[in-house]
Every structure is written in C-alpha cells, then in structure tokens.
VEXGUMAR-31137 format. One record per residue (C-alpha): z negated, y negated, x negated. Coordinates in steps of 0.25 Angstrom, whole numbers, plus 5000, padded with zeros to 4 digits. Each point is the difference from the previous one (the first is absolute). Example, Ala and Ser with C-alpha at 12.3 -4.5 7.8 and 13.67 -1.06 7.14 Angstrom:
VEXGUMAR-31137
496950184951500249864994
This chain:
VEXGUMAR-31137
458048745430500749965013499349915011499650115010499450084989499149874996499749995014499450145001499349994988499249885003499850055015499450134991499249904992499549935013499550125006499250044988499449864998499650015014499350134999499449954987499449875006499250095011499250054989499349884997498750074996500850094990500849904994498949894999500249855003500949954989501150115001500049985014500349864999501150024990500650125008500049905013500849904991501050104997500150055014500149865005501149974988500950135005499949965013500749874998501050084991500250115011500249875010501049934990500850125000500150005015500349855003501350055008499050065010499249875002501549915000500250105011498949975008500649915010501450065002500350125008499350055012498650065001500050145006498650065001500250074987500449884991498749925009499050114994500650004986499949854999498749995006499550114990500649934989499549865002498750055004499950074986500449884993499049925007498950104996500550004985499849855001498650025007499650104989500449904988499349885006498750065003500150074986500149884993498949935008499150134997500450014985499050014989500850044989501649955001499949875008498749954996500649884993500349965015498649975002500250045015498750035008499950155006499750015015499850105011501349965006500750034988499450144998500350035015501549964999500150084987499450135007500949965013501349974992499850134990499850105011501249945009500950004988499750134996500350055014501349925000500450034987500050155004500749985014501149924992500150114991500150105012501049925007500950014989499850144996501050115002499350125002500850055012501250105003500849914990499150034988499550145005501150075006499450145003499150005013498950094995499949904988499949875010499050085008499150044988500149864994499749945015498850095001499549964985500249855003499350025013498850074994499949914990500049885010498950065008499250004987500449864997499449965014498550054994500449954988500249865003498550025009499550034987500549894992499649905011501449965000500049995016498749924999500649914990501349995007499249945013498949934992499050105005499249994987499749874991499850094987500750124994499150124994500650094990499650144997499850004985499750144999501350055006501050044992501349914998500950125003499449995015500149865002501550004996500350125010499349925010500949884999501250084997499750075013499949875006501249954995500750135005499549975014500549855000501450044994500250115011499749905011501149914993500950114999499850065015500149865005501449984992500550135007499549975013500649865002501350044993500150135010499749895011501149914996500950134999499750055014500349855005501350004994500450135005499549965014501049884999501250074996499750105012499949905009501449944995499349874993499749964985498749974995499649864998
C-alpha cells in the first residue's frame, strides 16, 4: 500500500472516529475515552505523514487560498490539542491514574474544541474534495450533485441547531443535553448533514479563491503584466 492510500485510509478512520465520538450517550464514557485516544493518535500519524506541509510554512508567498487553507489547518490542530488536553482533565476511565482535577474550564474547553474541531475537520475535507467538473463531467450530473449537497447542507443548518452545535461553538451553554430516546441512526444522519454543510463551505471557498486568483492572473496578462 502506497503512502497516498495510507493517507486516505487514515482520513476515513478520522472521520468515522469523529462521528462515533459525537455519540457519547450511545457509546458510553469508557468507549468514548478510548475512541478519543485513538483519534488523537491517528491525528498525530496524519500530521507525521504531512510533515512537508509544516516545513513549507515559512516558504513561498501567501495568496488568499493559501492563507485560508493554512488558517484552517492550524486552527484544526489547536482544536485537536484542546480536545485531548480537556479530555484528559475530564477523564474518569483512561487517565484516572494521573489524578488530575476536573473543572468547569476543562468542560467548556472540551465542548468548545470538539465542536470547532468537527467543523474545521469538515472544512478541511471539503477544501480537498474534488467533486467538481474534474470528477463529474456531465453537466446534468454536476447540477444534480450540487442540488443534493445543497439540500443536505440546508438540513445541516437545522441539524447543527438540533445537536446544539452552534451553542457549543460559541459557549452559549454549559452542559450538553442528550435525547436518549432518539434512534442512533438519526443522530448520525444529523452529524453527517452537518459535516456536508461545513465540507461545502470548504469546497466553495477553495473554488472561489482559486477562481479569483485565476481572474487576477488573466487581468495581469490582459494589461501586459505578469502576476506577482
């Protein structure tokens, strides 16, 4: 298995783990904590396989697309670190041997970093997702896929509210309340819809910034100049 396939497999596992971690009241605390450890380990492996990106941070020029992508990646890394630190502080199973005191700060940090981490992960995914004319050549198919994603994204806005994601992202609540009577399939559908919503934001941002850059280069050429 080559490096590219390994990266894809790790990315898919990260997505699956993130979804499972959102179902805390279904998995239970012990499984939730071990899944969190697995997520962070895979995240470290993912970053280890992409060390070239970190080495290139201080090289080259920063255009809008690169600024956006770099900001998303660095914020995602911070969110993951916040998730792990707060998770360790709140642990009642895996890290109890550390005897660290839990606090309201740790709870809020975990809620904040988890919600933003999920959103940034989806934006990161969408930024790379090549669901454009490159992969869908037929115009009717592109329209159909676009409409489908638009519908799911629209539902994702309401699903995020249903799962208190907006409130958690902006710390409008202190405790998360779970609906134990709701079937797990609906819970996962909600979070998949939310993922699609933020992935579309990342994808549209990618297309917009690249198109803007292309238009700038074209204007330079029309005026007899070269792009900087």
